[in-house]
C-alpha positions as a printed NumPy array, in Angstrom:
array([[ -9.339, -79.162, -46.63 ],
       [-11.483, -76.503, -45.882],
       [-11.834, -77.285, -42.279],
       [ -8.14 , -77.338, -42.054],
       [ -8.022, -73.604, -43.387],
       [-10.547, -72.617, -40.873],
       [ -8.342, -74.24 , -38.018],
       [ -5.478, -72.285, -39.183],
       [ -7.196, -68.988, -39.192],
       [ -8.65 , -69.247, -35.582],
       [ -5.021, -70.164, -34.304],
       [ -3.6  , -67.323, -35.963],
       [ -6.246, -64.816, -34.47 ],
       [ -5.556, -65.836, -31.174],
       [ -1.847, -65.795, -31.213],
       [ -0.641, -63.857, -28.125],
       [  2.447, -61.626, -27.56 ],
       [  4.115, -59.688, -24.682],
       [  4.283, -56.046, -24.252],
       [  6.475, -53.928, -21.889],
       [  5.846, -50.337, -20.94 ],
       [  8.388, -48.294, -19.139],
       [  6.754, -44.968, -17.807],
       [  8.968, -42.3  , -16.759],
       [  8.456, -38.756, -15.365],
       [  9.907, -35.437, -17.348],
       [ 13.235, -35.737, -15.29 ],
       [ 13.676, -39.577, -16.365],
       [ 13.229, -40.859, -13.338],
       [ 10.879, -44.054, -13.512],
       [  7.205, -43.47 , -11.921],
       [  5.79 , -46.439,  -9.789],
       [  2.265, -47.083,  -9.   ],
       [  1.182, -45.768, -12.633],
       [ -2.154, -47.32 , -13.354],
       [ -2.04 , -48.948, -17.135],
       [ -5.071, -50.017, -18.955],
       [ -5.041, -51.858, -22.208],
       [ -8.134, -52.938, -23.627],
       [ -9.694, -53.241, -20.038],
       [ -6.732, -54.88 , -18.692],
       [ -5.559, -53.027, -15.836],
       [ -1.94 , -53.187, -14.322],
       [  0.135, -50.938, -11.995],
       [  3.76 , -50.399, -12.66 ],
       [  6.48 , -51.549, -10.414],
       [  9.27 , -49.478,  -8.81 ],
       [ 11.25 , -49.645, -11.775],
       [  8.265, -48.019, -13.677],
       [  7.514, -51.232, -15.703],
       [  4.458, -52.777, -16.335],
       [  4.236, -56.113, -18.703],
       [  1.155, -57.24 , -20.627],
       [  0.442, -60.437, -22.547],
       [ -1.829, -59.653, -25.367],
       [ -3.517, -60.981, -28.183],
       [ -5.584, -57.926, -29.594],
       [ -4.233, -56.233, -32.844],
       [ -5.677, -52.695, -31.911],
       [ -4.436, -51.412, -28.658],
       [ -6.5  , -48.757, -26.591],
       [ -3.841, -47.67 , -23.977],
       [ -4.33 , -45.035, -21.248],
       [ -1.788, -44.422, -18.777],
       [ -2.793, -42.478, -15.585],
       [ -1.264, -41.289, -12.198],
       [ -2.297, -38.797,  -9.692],
       [ -0.529, -35.408, -10.24 ],
       [  0.157, -36.203, -13.914],
       [ -1.806, -35.786, -17.308],
       [ -3.142, -38.674, -18.519],
       [ -1.703, -40.201, -21.729],
       [ -4.339, -41.896, -24.035],
       [ -3.283, -43.726, -27.294],
       [ -3.929, -46.193, -29.864],
       [ -1.638, -48.585, -31.205],
       [ -1.753, -51.291, -34.103],
       [  0.311, -54.077, -33.108],
       [  2.551, -55.688, -35.845],
       [  2.64 , -59.06 , -33.788],
       [  6.302, -59.287, -34.42 ],
       [  7.007, -60.713, -31.021],
       [  7.663, -58.702, -27.693],
       [  7.245, -54.879, -27.89 ],
       [  8.807, -52.356, -25.805],
       [  8.267, -48.594, -25.438],
       [  8.643, -45.943, -22.85 ],
       [  6.042, -43.366, -22.187],
       [  7.187, -39.715, -20.596],
       [  4.467, -38.323, -18.259],
       [  4.004, -34.841, -17.791],
       [  3.22 , -33.538, -14.155],
       [  0.273, -31.329, -13.962],
       [  0.926, -27.831, -13.279],
       [ -3.008, -27.317, -14.047],
       [ -5.982, -29.318, -13.275],
       [ -7.557, -30.988, -16.499],
       [-11.323, -30.944, -15.992],
       [-13.733, -32.974, -18.23 ],
       [-17.4  , -31.885, -17.959],
       [-20.409, -34.085, -19.087],
       [-23.787, -32.601, -19.355],
       [-27.355, -34.416, -19.575],
       [-27.833, -31.988, -22.975],
       [-25.373, -31.793, -26.485],
       [-24.918, -28.147, -26.569],
       [-24.728, -25.196, -23.915],
       [-22.452, -22.673, -22.618],
       [-20.234, -22.598, -19.589],
       [-19.253, -19.625, -17.73 ],
       [-16.476, -19.328, -15.257],
       [-14.497, -16.872, -13.313],
       [-11.837, -17.584, -10.664],
       [-13.072, -16.206,  -7.304],
       [-11.673, -12.667,  -6.382],
       [-11.747, -11.77 , -10.129],
       [-14.893, -10.221, -12.036],
       [-14.465, -11.192, -15.78 ],
       [-15.991, -14.33 , -16.918],
       [-14.843, -16.494, -19.632],
       [-17.573, -17.991, -21.819],
       [-16.931, -21.193, -23.869],
       [-19.651, -23.644, -25.478],
       [-19.769, -27.163, -25.247],
       [-20.878, -29.54 , -27.974],
       [-21.825, -33.254, -27.817],
       [-22.678, -33.379, -24.042],
       [-18.658, -33.062, -23.189],
       [-16.094, -30.242, -22.643],
       [-12.399, -30.529, -21.414],
       [-10.997, -27.506, -19.671],
       [ -7.548, -26.836, -18.185],
       [ -7.663, -24.515, -14.975],
       [ -4.669, -23.401, -12.827],
       [ -5.218, -24.519,  -9.127],
       [ -7.942, -22.306,  -7.57 ],
       [-11.519, -21.955,  -7.067],
       [-13.649, -20.954,  -9.549],
       [-17.41 , -19.796, -10.137],
       [-19.334, -21.246, -13.131],
       [-22.646, -20.814, -14.541],
       [-24.004, -23.753, -16.907],
       [-26.538, -23.161, -18.911],
       [-28.555, -24.728, -22.379],
       [-31.144, -23.464, -24.416],
       [-34.321, -22.894, -22.426],
       [-32.579, -24.135, -19.364],
       [-32.442, -22.896, -15.496],
       [-28.587, -21.773, -15.277],
       [-26.708, -24.003, -12.909],
       [-24.461, -21.989, -10.719],
       [-21.639, -23.738,  -8.865],
       [-18.339, -23.172,  -6.898],
       [-15.578, -25.769,  -7.618],
       [-12.273, -26.195,  -6.523],
       [ -9.395, -27.608,  -8.34 ],
       [ -5.999, -28.883,  -7.321],
       [ -3.112, -30.348,  -9.583],
       [ -4.977, -33.551, -10.842],
       [ -7.473, -34.491, -13.355],
       [-11.008, -34.41 , -12.611],
       [-14.332, -35.406, -13.974],
       [-17.573, -33.368, -13.209],
       [-21.051, -34.136, -14.002],
       [-23.275, -31.128, -14.533],
       [-26.916, -31.558, -14.244],
       [-28.706, -28.828, -16.552],
       [-32.731, -28.899, -16.088],
       [-34.846, -27.672, -19.197],
       [-38.39 , -27.181, -17.863],
       [-40.794, -28.935, -19.987],
       [-43.676, -26.355, -19.393],
       [-42.317, -22.527, -18.825],
       [-44.645, -19.93 , -18.494],
       [-44.076, -16.042, -18.178],
       [-46.027, -13.97 , -15.875],
       [-46.108, -10.152, -15.541],
       [-48.072,  -8.071, -13.138],
       [-50.007,  -4.812, -14.367],
       [-51.552,  -2.034, -11.987],
       [-54.687,  -1.166, -13.688],
       [-57.852,   0.118, -13.036],
       [-59.905,  -3.237, -13.503],
       [-58.896,  -6.668, -12.452],
       [-58.097,  -9.093, -15.154],
       [-56.014, -11.622, -16.918],
       [-54.742, -11.771, -20.444],
       [-52.607, -14.157, -22.443],
       [-50.594, -12.895, -25.01 ],
       [-48.476, -14.548, -27.987],
       [-46.769, -11.068, -29.036],
       [-46.59 ,  -7.319, -27.826],
       [-48.264,  -6.884, -24.699],
       [-48.388,  -3.121, -25.063],
       [-47.67 ,  -0.807, -22.076],
       [-47.936,  -2.016, -18.403],
       [-47.351,  -0.787, -14.875],
       [-45.877,  -3.189, -13.022],
       [-46.531,  -3.624,  -9.311],
       [-43.914,  -3.302,  -6.613],
       [-43.245,  -6.648,  -4.95 ],
       [-46.654,  -8.12 ,  -4.91 ],
       [-46.84 , -11.953,  -3.982],
       [-48.739, -14.311,  -6.302],
       [-49.768, -17.581,  -4.97 ],
       [-51.064, -20.362,  -7.559],
       [-53.019, -23.289,  -6.741],
       [-53.786, -26.561,  -8.381],
       [-56.994, -28.639,  -6.625],
       [-56.67 , -26.609,  -3.189],
       [-52.767, -27.165,  -3.485],
       [-50.004, -24.458,  -3.269],
       [-47.777, -25.202,  -6.447],
       [-45.902, -22.046,  -6.252],
       [-45.266, -18.638,  -4.796],
       [-43.754, -15.802,  -6.829],
       [-43.226, -12.144,  -6.504],
       [-44.469, -10.039,  -9.313],
       [-42.11 ,  -7.397,  -9.868],
       [-40.901,  -5.079, -13.07 ],
       [-40.116,  -7.725, -15.151],
       [-41.555, -11.339, -16.68 ],
       [-41.057, -13.974, -13.847],
       [-40.339, -17.595, -15.538],
       [-42.143, -20.327, -13.783],
       [-42.542, -23.93 , -14.527],
       [-45.97 , -25.553, -14.212],
       [-47.658, -28.448, -16.15 ],
       [-50.261, -27.786, -18.356],
       [-53.868, -27.413, -16.42 ],
       [-56.334, -25.75 , -14.422],
       [-55.167, -23.427, -11.613],
       [-56.413, -20.73 ,  -9.345],
       [-54.082, -17.386,  -8.764],
       [-54.486, -15.389,  -5.705],
       [-52.817, -11.885,  -4.985],
       [-51.221, -11.932,  -1.46 ],
       [-50.831,  -8.397,  -0.195],
       [-51.946,  -6.275,   2.864],
       [-54.219,  -4.1  ,   0.441],
       [-55.896,  -6.838,  -1.455],
       [-58.261,  -9.095,   0.39 ],
       [-59.827, -12.189,  -1.516],
       [-58.515, -11.138,  -4.902],
       [-58.575, -14.404,  -6.71 ],
       [-58.508, -15.286, -10.369],
       [-60.03 , -19.05 , -10.482],
       [-60.157, -21.74 , -12.943],
       [-57.253, -20.546, -15.353],
       [-56.409, -22.765, -18.207],
       [-52.813, -22.983, -18.964],
       [-51.425, -24.241, -22.304],
       [-47.811, -24.019, -22.714],
       [-48.118, -24.252, -26.392],
       [-50.916, -21.574, -26.5  ],
       [-50.762, -19.15 , -23.587],
       [-47.214, -19.082, -22.123],
       [-47.295, -15.217, -21.557],
       [-49.361, -14.22 , -18.912],
       [-50.429, -10.553, -17.691],
       [-52.272, -10.156, -14.538],
       [-54.082,  -7.038, -14.006],
       [-54.405,  -5.734, -10.363],
       [-56.697,  -2.759,  -9.368],
       [-54.666,   0.182,  -7.923],
       [-54.561,   0.919,  -4.102],
       [-53.134,   4.365,  -3.893],
       [-52.555,   7.061,  -1.378],
       [-52.196,  10.769,  -2.305],
       [-49.19 ,  12.742,  -0.499],
       [-49.637,  16.642,  -1.332],
       [-47.473,  19.427,  -0.209],
       [-45.189,  22.238,  -0.594],
       [-41.312,  22.733,  -0.369],
       [-39.491,  25.904,   0.872],
       [-36.292,  27.341,   2.322],
       [-37.176,  29.591,   4.822],
       [-39.622,  31.917,   3.279],
       [-38.701,  31.126,  -0.455],
       [-40.624,  28.442,  -2.279],
       [-38.478,  26.038,  -4.029],
       [-39.302,  25.129,  -7.819],
       [-37.988,  22.415, -10.005],
       [-36.951,  20.054,  -6.802],
       [-37.039,  16.538,  -7.453],
       [-38.72 ,  14.737,  -4.361],
       [-38.145,  10.757,  -4.058],
       [-40.145,   8.68 ,  -1.775],
       [-38.541,   5.244,  -1.235],
       [-40.495,   2.365,   0.707],
       [-39.198,  -0.378,   3.183],
       [-38.864,  -2.511,   0.155],
       [-36.291,   0.038,  -1.471],
       [-38.952,   0.675,  -4.231],
       [-38.786,   4.55 ,  -5.261],
       [-41.643,   6.586,  -6.77 ],
       [-40.799,  10.28 ,  -7.449],
       [-42.268,  13.696,  -8.504],
       [-41.206,  17.423,  -9.259],
       [-42.121,  20.527,  -7.512],
       [-43.649,  23.249,  -9.433],
       [-42.162,  26.738,  -9.693],
       [-44.382,  27.866,  -6.825],
       [-43.212,  24.82 ,  -4.559],
       [-46.227,  22.84 ,  -4.886],
       [-46.063,  19.094,  -5.469],
       [-48.35 ,  15.838,  -5.275],
       [-48.113,  12.083,  -5.906],
       [-50.214,   9.224,  -5.894],
       [-48.193,   6.125,  -3.984],
       [-48.901,   2.872,  -2.703],
       [-49.822,   2.725,   1.059],
       [-46.489,   2.389,   2.733],
       [-43.807,   3.798,   4.821],
       [-41.557,   6.176,   3.106],
       [-38.033,   7.957,   3.493],
       [-38.307,  11.452,   1.593],
       [-35.223,  12.627,  -0.093],
       [-34.457,  15.944,  -2.286],
       [-32.486,  16.149,  -5.311],
       [-31.987,  19.877,  -5.753],
       [-28.483,  20.838,  -6.38 ],
       [-27.483,  23.241,  -3.266],
       [-30.257,  22.038,  -1.129],
       [-31.144,  19.178,   1.092],
       [-33.84 ,  18.17 ,   3.65 ],
       [-33.709,  19.709,   7.12 ],
       [-32.262,  17.054,   9.513],
       [-35.419,  17.194,  11.755],
       [-37.459,  16.269,   8.704],
       [-35.151,  13.187,   8.091],
       [-37.836,  10.713,   9.261],
       [-39.555,   7.705,   8.164],
       [-43.138,   8.81 ,   7.112],
       [-46.398,   6.81 ,   7.451],
       [-48.715,   6.746,   4.577],
       [-50.383,   3.071,   5.151],
       [-53.7  ,   4.457,   5.085],
       [-55.278,   3.388,   1.504],
       [-56.95 ,   5.964,  -0.31 ],
       [-56.157,   8.613,   2.134],
       [-54.709,  12.391,   1.23 ],
       [-51.714,  13.386,   3.253],
       [-50.586,  17.026,   3.478],
       [-46.872,  17.565,   3.797],
       [-44.756,  20.631,   4.064],
       [-41.112,  20.031,   3.323],
       [-38.428,  22.368,   4.798],
       [-35.163,  22.391,   2.623],
       [-31.852,  23.883,   3.894],
       [-29.63 ,  25.277,   1.78 ],
       [-25.926,  23.47 ,   1.453],
       [-22.765,  25.341,   2.305],
       [-20.1  ,  26.174,  -0.297],
       [-16.5  ,  25.735,  -0.041],
       [-13.496,  28.134,   0.078],
       [ -9.94 ,  27.15 ,   0.573],
       [ -6.578,  28.72 ,  -0.049],
       [ -2.88 ,  29.333,   1.215],
       [ -1.263,  31.96 ,   3.226],
       [  2.334,  32.975,   2.08 ],
       [  5.106,  35.385,   2.608],
       [  6.148,  37.778,  -0.506],
       [  8.792,  35.134,  -1.088],
       [  5.896,  32.574,  -1.678],
       [  6.886,  30.779,   1.502],
       [  3.974,  29.572,   3.21 ],
       [  2.98 ,  30.902,   6.648],
       [  1.706,  28.793,   9.352],
       [ -0.439,  29.895,  12.255],
       [ -1.926,  32.795,  10.328],
       [ -5.073,  34.115,  11.805],
       [ -7.98 ,  34.393,   9.151],
       [-11.375,  35.873,   9.571],
       [-14.07 ,  34.996,   6.823],
       [-17.196,  37.234,   6.936],
       [-20.407,  36.773,   5.005],
       [-23.093,  38.987,   6.326],
       [-23.328,  38.92 ,  10.065],
       [-21.719,  34.974,  10.133],
       [-18.1  ,  35.337,  10.831],
       [-15.819,  32.381,  11.009],
       [-12.22 ,  32.394,  12.489],
       [ -9.401,  30.249,  10.891],
       [ -5.94 ,  29.095,  11.333],
       [ -3.394,  28.133,   8.637],
       [ -1.947,  24.897,   8.934],
       [  1.877,  23.951,   8.97 ],
       [  1.898,  24.278,   5.169],
       [ -0.271,  27.656,   5.094],
       [ -3.491,  25.978,   3.989],
       [ -6.816,  26.857,   5.239],
       [-10.356,  25.653,   4.137],
       [-13.82 ,  26.136,   5.544],
       [-17.572,  26.014,   4.445],
       [-19.971,  28.71 ,   4.404],
       [-23.168,  30.181,   2.879],
       [-22.621,  31.647,  -0.4  ],
       [-22.38 ,  35.48 ,  -1.215],
       [-20.077,  38.257,  -0.675],
       [-17.3  ,  37.617,   1.649],
       [-14.858,  39.683,   3.277],
       [-11.592,  37.757,   4.285],
       [ -8.68 ,  39.152,   6.349],
       [ -5.432,  37.584,   7.498],
       [ -3.261,  38.572,  10.144],
       [  0.324,  37.217,  11.595],
       [  2.374,  38.546,  14.038],
       [  5.333,  40.382,  11.963],
       [  3.439,  40.799,   9.047],
       [  0.99 ,  43.674,   7.437],
       [ -2.665,  42.469,   7.667],
       [ -4.307,  41.837,   4.558],
       [ -7.722,  41.781,   3.358],
       [ -9.962,  40.854,   0.116],
       [-13.267,  40.694,  -0.989],
       [-14.865,  38.185,  -3.241],
       [-18.11 ,  36.748,  -4.023],
       [-18.729,  32.754,  -3.664],
       [-21.335,  31.463,  -5.79 ],
       [-24.257,  29.102,  -5.018],
       [-23.488,  25.336,  -5.407],
       [-19.609,  26.236,  -6.209],
       [-16.142,  26.006,  -4.403],
       [-13.485,  29.075,  -4.256],
       [-10.292,  27.051,  -4.287],
       [ -6.675,  28.159,  -5.027],
       [ -6.952,  31.452,  -3.214],
       [ -3.486,  32.583,  -2.529],
       [ -3.01 ,  35.521,   0.204],
       [  0.282,  37.033,   0.476],
       [  1.47 ,  39.075,   3.569],
       [  4.373,  41.318,   3.549],
       [  6.648,  41.365,   6.628],
       [  7.709,  44.194,   8.778],
       [ 11.414,  44.683,   8.365],
       [ 14.264,  46.267,  10.445],
       [ 17.7  ,  46.889,  10.618],
       [ 20.651,  45.776,  12.933],
       [ 23.765,  47.714,  13.488],
       [ 26.702,  48.426,  15.592],
       [ 30.566,  48.503,  15.743],
       [ 32.808,  45.287,  16.557],
       [ 36.406,  45.603,  18.132],
       [ 38.542,  44.604,  20.618],
       [ 39.11 ,  45.992,  24.154],
       [ 40.902,  49.133,  22.357],
       [ 40.37 ,  49.502,  18.868],
       [ 37.662,  48.868,  16.07 ],
       [ 38.204,  45.749,  13.58 ],
       [ 37.655,  45.833,   9.938],
       [ 36.977,  43.054,   7.334],
       [ 35.309,  40.682,   9.819],
       [ 32.679,  38.281,   8.923],
       [ 29.559,  38.265,  11.348],
       [ 26.533,  36.271,  10.996],
       [ 22.765,  36.661,  11.956],
       [ 20.974,  33.434,  13.127],
       [ 17.328,  32.862,  14.232],
       [ 16.911,  31.426,  17.369],
       [ 16.927,  27.781,  15.807],
       [ 20.446,  28.518,  14.834],
       [ 19.61 ,  28.784,  11.289],
       [ 21.377,  31.667,   9.418],
       [ 19.682,  34.717,   8.197],
       [ 21.826,  37.239,   7.015],
       [ 25.71 ,  37.582,   6.678],
       [ 27.608,  41.158,   6.923],
       [ 31.326,  42.112,   6.91 ],
       [ 32.614,  45.237,   9.267],
       [ 34.07 ,  48.209,   7.224],
       [ 37.126,  50.241,   8.01 ],
       [ 35.485,  51.8  ,  11.043],
       [ 34.473,  48.308,  12.726],
       [ 30.696,  49.314,  11.548],
       [ 28.374,  46.437,  10.521],
       [ 24.753,  46.471,   9.646],
       [ 22.182,  43.799,   8.887],
       [ 19.503,  45.346,   6.655],
       [ 15.72 ,  44.099,   6.01 ],
       [ 15.198,  41.812,   8.931],
       [ 11.962,  40.418,   9.761],
       [ 10.751,  41.755,  13.404],
       [  9.118,  39.856,  16.033],
       [ 11.677,  37.013,  15.613],
       [ 14.508,  36.017,  18.057],
       [ 17.943,  36.298,  16.717],
       [ 21.638,  36.303,  17.855],
       [ 25.036,  37.365,  16.294],
       [ 28.052,  34.989,  16.082],
       [ 31.62 ,  36.023,  14.998],
       [ 34.34 ,  33.755,  14.491],
       [ 38.016,  35.192,  14.125],
       [ 41.332,  32.853,  14.686],
       [ 42.931,  35.324,  16.792],
       [ 39.973,  36.285,  19.03 ],
       [ 37.58 ,  33.99 ,  21.219],
       [ 34.499,  32.825,  19.142],
       [ 31.701,  35.395,  20.271],
       [ 28.053,  34.709,  20.634],
       [ 25.885,  37.688,  21.428],
       [ 22.857,  37.473,  23.636],
       [ 19.628,  36.296,  21.994],
       [ 17.222,  39.474,  21.353],
       [ 14.004,  40.048,  19.979],
       [ 13.911,  42.448,  17.1  ],
       [ 10.896,  45.054,  16.932],
       [  9.712,  47.545,  14.525],
       [ 12.342,  49.939,  15.487],
       [ 15.876,  49.625,  14.125],
       [ 18.258,  48.144,  16.525],
       [ 21.387,  50.314,  16.652],
       [ 24.444,  50.402,  19.047],
       [ 24.36 ,  46.532,  19.141],
       [ 28.279,  46.562,  19.736],
       [ 30.215,  43.797,  19.841],
       [ 33.654,  43.487,  21.932],
       [ 36.075,  40.484,  20.915],
       [ 38.319,  38.971,  23.714],
       [ 41.73 ,  37.841,  22.619],
       [ 42.54 ,  34.194,  22.786],
       [ 44.571,  33.7  ,  26.197],
       [ 47.572,  31.221,  27.071],
       [ 47.491,  30.186,  30.703],
       [ 50.303,  29.352,  32.549],
       [ 50.607,  28.139,  36.323],
       [ 54.283,  28.831,  37.827],
       [ 55.522,  27.087,  41.076],
       [ 58.576,  28.837,  42.702],
       [ 60.481,  26.864,  45.216],
       [ 63.933,  27.357,  47.019],
       [ 66.672,  24.993,  46.94 ],
       [ 65.253,  23.321,  49.706],
       [ 61.809,  22.965,  47.872],
       [ 60.082,  25.257,  50.098],
       [ 57.461,  27.425,  48.69 ],
       [ 58.695,  30.942,  48.134],
       [ 55.631,  33.143,  49.132],
       [ 55.   ,  36.937,  48.585],
       [ 58.073,  37.015,  46.115],
       [ 58.087,  39.549,  43.811],
       [ 58.516,  38.267,  39.858],
       [ 58.976,  40.068,  36.748],
       [ 57.439,  38.485,  33.627],
       [ 57.821,  40.479,  30.318],
       [ 58.401,  43.812,  32.32 ],
       [ 55.378,  43.146,  34.486],
       [ 55.838,  42.759,  38.222],
       [ 53.874,  40.006,  39.716],
       [ 53.929,  38.531,  43.304],
       [ 53.533,  34.844,  44.181],
       [ 50.689,  33.718,  46.572],
       [ 51.498,  32.176,  50.245],
       [ 52.14 ,  28.77 ,  48.573],
       [ 54.499,  29.994,  46.022],
       [ 52.175,  29.961,  43.019],
       [ 51.814,  32.428,  40.084],
       [ 49.108,  32.257,  37.476],
       [ 49.653,  34.081,  34.231],
       [ 47.012,  34.613,  31.322],
       [ 49.052,  35.675,  28.369],
       [ 48.123,  36.407,  24.69 ],
       [ 47.931,  33.448,  22.56 ],
       [ 50.374,  34.723,  20.108],
       [ 53.178,  35.255,  22.656],
       [ 56.18 ,  32.532,  22.036],
       [ 58.437,  33.28 ,  24.889],
       [ 58.445,  35.024,  28.327],
       [ 61.44 ,  36.161,  30.32 ],
       [ 61.404,  35.666,  33.956],
       [ 63.152,  37.731,  36.708],
       [ 63.487,  37.218,  40.329],
       [ 65.676,  40.597,  41.613],
       [ 65.958,  39.546,  45.125],
       [ 67.739,  36.047,  44.175],
       [ 69.385,  37.527,  41.084],
       [ 67.412,  34.826,  39.101],
       [ 66.652,  34.807,  35.547],
       [ 65.482,  32.457,  32.787],
       [ 63.346,  32.359,  29.483],
       [ 60.913,  29.827,  28.867],
       [ 59.648,  28.563,  25.601],
       [ 55.866,  28.609,  25.279],
       [ 55.75 ,  26.82 ,  22.194],
       [ 57.075,  23.533,  23.689],
       [ 54.551,  23.403,  26.397],
       [ 51.556,  21.17 ,  25.396],
       [ 48.881,  21.673,  27.843],
       [ 46.768,  24.714,  28.9  ],
       [ 46.926,  25.868,  31.842],
       [ 50.362,  24.757,  31.942],
       [ 52.326,  24.2  ,  35.174],
       [ 55.847,  24.591,  35.426],
       [ 57.991,  24.302,  38.722],
       [ 61.001,  26.72 ,  38.893],
       [ 63.715,  25.974,  41.529],
       [ 65.253,  29.607,  42.203],
       [ 68.698,  29.505,  43.278]])
């Protein structure tokens, strides 16, 4: 009986069933070539997005993946009630889903997208970290406690990715710092090391059994280095130190991780004075910069003296003093490479120029271009011209300035002002008053003055400068007009021809008797006189409007009549001919009319 029961249980456990999974996208269309994995049984979906499995397990670990889509992972407990079917909707990746794996449990991930400056910092736990990224290129810094930082550039596209990141944690790490002192020596510290003077870029070579293990630069901070515990020789490699060895050093990472190497100082002395012409300059910071961009500085005394002990090197010298700079001919590379030598130096500083800027306008605040500006400081004179917007600027030594501005047509203007050292004089506004004159005259026709006529004064660019109206005597006047400009006068009256005066230049003297005579508008008529036989009537006396005319040899007569005349009467006494012509019915000017005289 027991054996039968056991057989029944085994048969029950290996009962199989079918499972159909249908995979679709977010648009409900089926997805083919999807990789489906159930309990390490892998199949690929067909063109309908379906994949079938024959299973016997009760617990199903399912993963559905396709490139460009987010992987779907789920665990199901089968009810074992026959065939089961379900649909999975896969989400297309708009971002990259990245899984990082590390050889250590805990640490920090710092990353930024290339082209940005801000890093995002996230921790990882358990040796894994999953992060979603927008497609792009990123810079990463991976680190853990006491590790060497691992810096990488990674590019992600719209897909899931797996990245293994190797983080190395050195077994033994020592920290070495150089110190410039009177005597040679090495000390090991556990706590505060006190005050040190770091060397500038000295190379330390580390040997073990005659073999070079490491080569590092001693700088102004502790340099971390990985070494196995043991006995080593240290050698300082520098042009000023020959055969400077520290032999038989026993390194133990549990006892002496912090190492300070004291190196005897080798220096050169630079003494000198700094002055501007015959004046000594105190309080000037003098900066010595070597070819490795290491800097040393000193300050001049009130008498301009300075001195400095520096490592033998070639240096560039710069000054830091408001209002002064080193003369160009001393902007050199100085050779102070001889050890323990005293160099004497005289530095000549030149005073920096101060700035002045302003604007030239007329009395109405309108900018004046091309104004001539003279700026005088002692014997130094600078000539300037204002730009199209009236602005001007220059650099000049500080002191008492005399500024004079001139412009043709304006009264000259001058000011005196003081320009302080290390300063700028800006916003200086100089207003010029223009010279003004008047224009007057009589306007009329050929016989009488005309009143109440509108006259316009324009400049040579056609811009309106002023308007006026003639009085009852035909007198007109334009007042307070700027001189040294070209003008003309225009008059437009319906009954007269539009009149433009000649272009004239206004001077300091008033322009009077600028008289204007308007010409009446004319209607021109061209009359042809023919006989009955169509023969021209030459030299024929014709009376038009009571005035006697005579035709030419071809029988033609040209008349210029006032524009307001409506009709004319024509008489030919020798023929007893008379006719009235309506001018309003004639559409062209000059108008031609042929008359047959009977």
